[in-house]
C-alpha positions in Angstrom: 0.0 0.0 0.0 2.8 2.4 0.9 4.6 1.6 -2.3 1.5 2.2 -4.3 0.8 5.5 -2.5 4.4 6.7 -3.3 4.0 5.7 -7.0 0.6 7.5 -7.2 2.0 10.6 -5.6 5.0 10.7 -7.9 2.8 10.3 -10.9 1.0 13.5 -9.9 4.2 15.6 -9.7 4.3 18.3 -12.4 6.8 17.7 -15.1 9.2 20.7 -15.3 9.6 21.9 -18.9 13.0 23.2 -19.9 13.3 27.0 -19.9 13.3 28.3 -23.5 15.7 31.2 -24.2 15.2 33.3 -27.3 18.5 34.2 -29.0 18.6 36.8 -31.8 20.7 36.0 -34.9 21.8 38.5 -37.5 23.7 37.0 -40.4 24.1 37.9 -44.1 22.0 35.0 -45.6 21.6 36.7 -48.9 23.6 39.2 -51.0 27.3 39.2 -51.6 28.1 37.7 -48.2 25.3 35.1 -48.4 27.6 32.1 -48.9 29.8 32.6 -45.9 26.8 33.7 -43.9 25.0 30.4 -44.6 28.1 28.6 -43.6 28.1 30.4 -40.2 24.4 29.5 -39.9 25.1 25.8 -40.5 27.7 25.7 -37.7 25.2 27.5 -35.4 22.4 25.1 -36.2 24.6 22.1 -35.3 25.6 23.7 -32.0 21.9 24.5 -31.3 21.0 20.8 -31.7 23.7 19.7 -29.4 23.0 22.2 -26.7 19.2 21.5 -26.8 19.8 17.8 -26.5 21.8 18.0 -23.3 21.2 21.2 -21.3 18.5 22.0 -18.8 17.5 25.0 -21.0 16.5 25.2 -24.7 17.7 27.8 -27.1 15.5 29.2 -29.8 17.0 31.2 -32.6 15.1 34.2 -34.0 17.0 34.7 -37.3 17.2 37.9 -39.2 18.8 38.2 -42.6 21.3 41.1 -42.6 21.3 40.9 -46.5 25.0 41.8 -46.7 23.9 45.4 -46.0 24.8 47.6 -43.0 21.5 49.3 -42.8 19.6 46.0 -43.0 21.8 44.6 -40.2 21.1 47.6 -38.0 17.3 47.4 -38.7 17.4 43.7 -37.8 19.2 44.5 -34.5 16.4 47.0 -33.6 13.7 44.5 -34.3 15.3 41.8 -32.2 15.7 44.2 -29.3 12.3 46.0 -29.4 9.9 43.5 -30.9 11.4 40.2 -29.7 13.1 41.5 -26.5 15.9 38.9 -26.7 18.5 38.9 -23.9 21.4 38.0 -26.3 22.2 38.5 -30.0 24.7 36.5 -32.1 25.9 39.0 -34.8 26.2 41.3 -36.6 28.7 39.5 -38.9 31.1 42.0 -40.4 33.3 44.5 -38.5 31.6 47.4 -40.3 28.1 46.3 -39.2 29.3 45.6 -35.7 31.0 49.0 -35.4 27.9 50.8 -36.7 25.7 48.8 -34.2 27.7 49.9 -31.1 25.4 52.8 -30.3 22.4 50.4 -30.5 24.2 47.9 -28.3 24.9 50.5 -25.7 21.4 51.8 -25.8 19.6 48.4 -25.8 22.0 46.8 -23.4 21.8 43.3 -25.0 24.6 40.8 -24.6 26.0 40.8 -28.2 28.4 38.2 -29.6 29.8 38.6 -33.1 31.0 35.3 -34.5 33.1 36.8 -37.3 33.9 40.5 -36.7 37.7 40.9 -36.3 38.5 44.6 -36.1 40.6 45.3 -33.0 39.2 47.8 -30.6 35.5 47.2 -31.1 35.0 45.7 -27.6 36.5 48.7 -25.9 33.4 50.7 -27.0 30.8 48.6 -25.3 30.7 46.4 -22.2 27.9 44.4 -23.8 29.9 43.5 -27.0 32.1 40.4 -27.4 34.0 39.0 -30.4 34.4 35.2 -30.4 36.7 35.2 -33.4 40.3 36.5 -33.1 40.9 40.2 -33.8 43.5 41.3 -36.3 45.6 42.5 -33.4 46.1 39.0 -32.3 46.5 37.3 -35.8 48.8 39.8 -37.5 52.0 39.7 -35.3 52.2 35.9 -35.4 51.2 35.8 -39.1 53.9 38.3 -40.1 56.5 36.4 -38.1 55.8 33.0 -39.6 55.1 34.2 -43.2 58.4 36.1 -43.2 60.2 33.0 -41.9 58.8 30.8 -44.7 58.9 33.3 -47.6 61.9 35.3 -46.6 60.4 38.5 -48.1 62.3 41.8 -48.1 60.1 43.9 -50.4 56.3 43.7 -50.1 53.2 45.4 -51.5 49.9 45.9 -49.6 46.4 46.1 -51.1 43.4 47.2 -49.0 39.6 47.9 -49.3 39.6 51.4 -48.0 35.9 51.5 -47.1 35.6 48.5 -44.9 36.3 48.5 -41.2 38.0 45.1 -41.0 40.1 45.7 -44.1 41.5 49.0 -43.0 42.2 47.8 -39.5 43.9 44.7 -40.8 46.1 46.8 -43.2 47.0 49.2 -40.4 48.2 46.3 -38.2 50.1 44.7 -41.1 51.8 48.0 -41.9 52.7 48.6 -38.3 54.0 45.1 -37.8 56.1 45.1 -41.0 57.6 48.4 -39.9 59.1 46.6 -36.9 61.3 44.6 -39.3 64.2 46.7 -40.4 64.9 44.4 -43.4 61.4 44.7 -44.9 60.3 47.6 -47.2 56.7 48.3 -48.4 57.5 49.2 -52.0 53.9 49.8 -52.9 50.7 50.5 -50.9 47.6 50.1 -53.1 43.9 50.4 -52.3 40.4 50.2 -53.8 36.9 51.1 -52.6 34.3 48.3 -52.4 31.4 49.1 -50.0 29.9 46.1 -48.3 27.2 44.5 -50.5 28.6 45.9 -53.7 29.8 43.6 -56.6 33.6 43.3 -57.0 34.8 45.6 -59.7 37.9 46.2 -61.9 41.2 46.5 -60.1 43.5 46.2 -63.1 45.1 49.5 -62.4 45.9 48.6 -58.8 47.4 45.2 -59.8 49.4 46.8 -62.6 50.9 49.3 -60.1 52.0 46.3 -58.0 53.5 44.6 -61.1 55.4 47.7 -62.0 56.7 48.4 -58.5 60.5 48.6 -58.2 61.9 46.5 -56.8 59.4 43.7 -57.5 57.5 42.7 -54.4 58.3 39.3 -52.9 54.8 39.1 -51.4 51.4 40.9 -51.5 49.4 41.5 -48.3 45.7 41.7 -49.0 43.1 43.0 -46.6 39.6 42.6 -47.9 36.1 41.1 -47.3 35.4 37.7 -48.8 34.2 38.9 -52.2 37.4 41.1 -52.4 39.6 38.2 -51.4 38.2 35.9 -54.1 38.0 38.6 -56.8 41.6 39.8 -56.2 43.2 36.4 -56.4 41.4 35.6 -59.6 42.1 38.9 -61.2 45.8 38.8 -60.2 46.3 35.3 -61.6 44.6 36.3 -64.9 46.9 39.3 -65.1 49.9 37.1 -64.9 50.9 37.9 -61.3 52.6 35.0 -59.6 53.7 36.8 -56.4 52.4 35.0 -53.3 49.5 36.6 -51.5 49.1 36.8 -47.8 45.5 37.2 -46.9 44.2 37.7 -43.4 41.2 35.3 -42.6 40.7 33.8 -46.1 38.5 30.7 -45.8 38.9 27.3 -47.4 35.6 27.9 -49.2 37.1 31.0 -50.8 40.2 29.1 -51.7 38.1 26.5 -53.5 36.0 29.2 -55.2 39.2 30.8 -56.5 40.8 27.6 -57.8 37.5 26.5 -59.4 37.2 29.8 -61.3 40.9 30.1 -62.1 42.8 26.8 -61.5 45.9 27.3 -59.4 45.2 31.0 -58.6 45.0 30.4 -54.8 48.0 28.0 -54.6 50.7 29.3 -52.3 48.4 31.8 -50.5 49.2 32.2 -46.8 46.5 33.1 -44.3 46.2 34.0 -40.7 43.3 32.0 -39.2 41.5 31.1 -36.0 40.8 27.4 -36.9 41.5 24.7 -39.5 39.6 21.5 -40.0 42.7 19.3 -39.4 43.1 20.7 -35.9 44.1 18.1 -33.3 42.0 19.7 -30.5 39.5 17.0 -29.3 36.5 19.3 -29.4 37.4 20.3 -32.9 37.7 16.7 -34.1 34.2 16.0 -32.6 32.8 19.0 -34.3 34.2 18.0 -37.7 32.8 14.5 -37.4 29.3 15.7 -36.3 29.2 18.4 -39.0 30.1 15.9 -41.7 27.4 13.6 -40.4 24.8 16.3 -40.5 25.7 18.1 -43.7 27.7 15.5 -45.6 30.7 17.8 -46.1 33.7 19.1 -44.2 33.2 22.4 -42.3 35.1 25.5 -43.2 36.2 28.2 -40.8 33.0 30.2 -41.2 31.0 27.2 -40.0 33.5 26.7 -37.2 33.2 30.3 -36.1 29.4 30.0 -36.0 29.6 26.8 -34.0 32.1 28.2 -31.6 30.0 31.3 -30.9 26.9 29.3 -30.0 28.9 26.9 -27.8 30.6 29.8 -26.0 27.2 31.4 -25.4 25.9 28.1 -24.2 28.7 27.8 -21.7 27.9 31.3 -20.4 24.2 30.4 -20.0 25.3 27.4 -18.0 26.9 29.8 -15.5 23.9 32.0 -14.8 20.8 31.5 -12.6 18.7 34.1 -14.5 18.8 34.5 -18.3 18.8 38.3 -18.5 21.2 40.3 -20.7 23.3 41.6 -17.8 23.8 38.2 -16.3 24.8 36.8 -19.7 27.1 39.7 -20.3 28.8 39.1 -16.9 29.2 35.4 -17.6 30.8 36.0 -20.9 33.1 38.6 -19.4 34.3 36.1 -16.8 34.9 33.2 -19.2 38.5 31.9 -18.9 40.1 28.8 -20.4 36.9 27.3 -21.9 37.8 24.1 -23.9 36.4 25.3 -27.3 37.0 24.0 -30.8 39.7 26.7 -31.1 41.5 25.2 -28.1 41.6 27.0 -24.7 39.4 30.1 -25.1 39.0 33.2 -22.9 37.7 36.8 -23.3 40.0 39.6 -22.3 39.0 42.7 -20.5 37.7 44.3 -23.7 35.6 41.3 -24.8 38.0 40.2 -27.4 38.8 36.5 -28.0 42.0 35.1 -26.6 43.2 31.9 -28.2 46.1 30.8 -30.5 46.0 31.9 -34.2 46.8 29.4 -36.9 49.1 30.3 -39.9 48.7 28.2 -43.0 49.6 28.0 -46.7 47.5 26.6 -49.6 49.0 23.5 -51.1 47.0 21.4 -53.5 43.7 23.3 -52.7 44.1 22.6 -48.9 45.6 24.5 -46.0 48.8 23.2 -44.6 49.9 24.6 -41.2 53.1 26.6 -41.0 55.1 27.0 -37.8 
């Protein structure tokens, strides 16, 4: 009788449903940045499934298409804040969008985590903003050191998209870092203007100026958005330029697109990256296996950065008792030595990612790590 009473009482206990947490997402799912934006989304969707299968809470994405346009991304941020009242937003994607969103972030006070913005100094402008991908200030010094070791360059050229926040920041750090090497000379500093969302144009004149530089450059440092990286490598190869390019944050998807359009055009390119699919980190190997099972293909770095952003946010949510924006912000700010797919991961006092960069060179349409 007692046993039966206990069973009957237990059967009447209410079942506790997991708390659902709405998370805003702003990514360029259409337009010129639509392909990398979709890759980021794929990585995020995988992380969402994994988190919802094991945690005591459930995440629900409210996805806004930034349309590869700064104004669209800002309008999306306002909708997520005012209409959906989310406590956290993943995005915006580009450094330009993120920089322009800072007044909104400070006004709305929503914990904001960009998975792909890489301009140094953004986090200093808002206590609610975090970058889960490495900033150029952390990739460039190591990238210059290792690329110089392998290429032995003495004379270099630089080429930058002058109207993009990431590109100009990357070029500034590259110029500064090269200036610390007394045996390196920038023989030509070129630029073009390609607003975010615009189609890549003709840069024949800029490439000709590099070709005619005296002495001839041993390497070309390119700072550009994805469409500029792809377009420049293709145009340079078609123009007969065989000088190796060094491109901050070029993805393996971009490398494949370049080599498909112009066979061999991406070979020898060196990149400064946050992650590569052949990483030996345990969490990374598991991510690659699970991604391949879900999508039937190997992930690129954009998918990895999307996955990492969601898992980092998930870890922060594990550390709070209430899921409000301030608590989430505090948990992100206190994150130290989290075992991410990038390796040991922390945020510094400015909300910038702290992990080890990866320097690699394209060989046979794949990245090979340089050390």
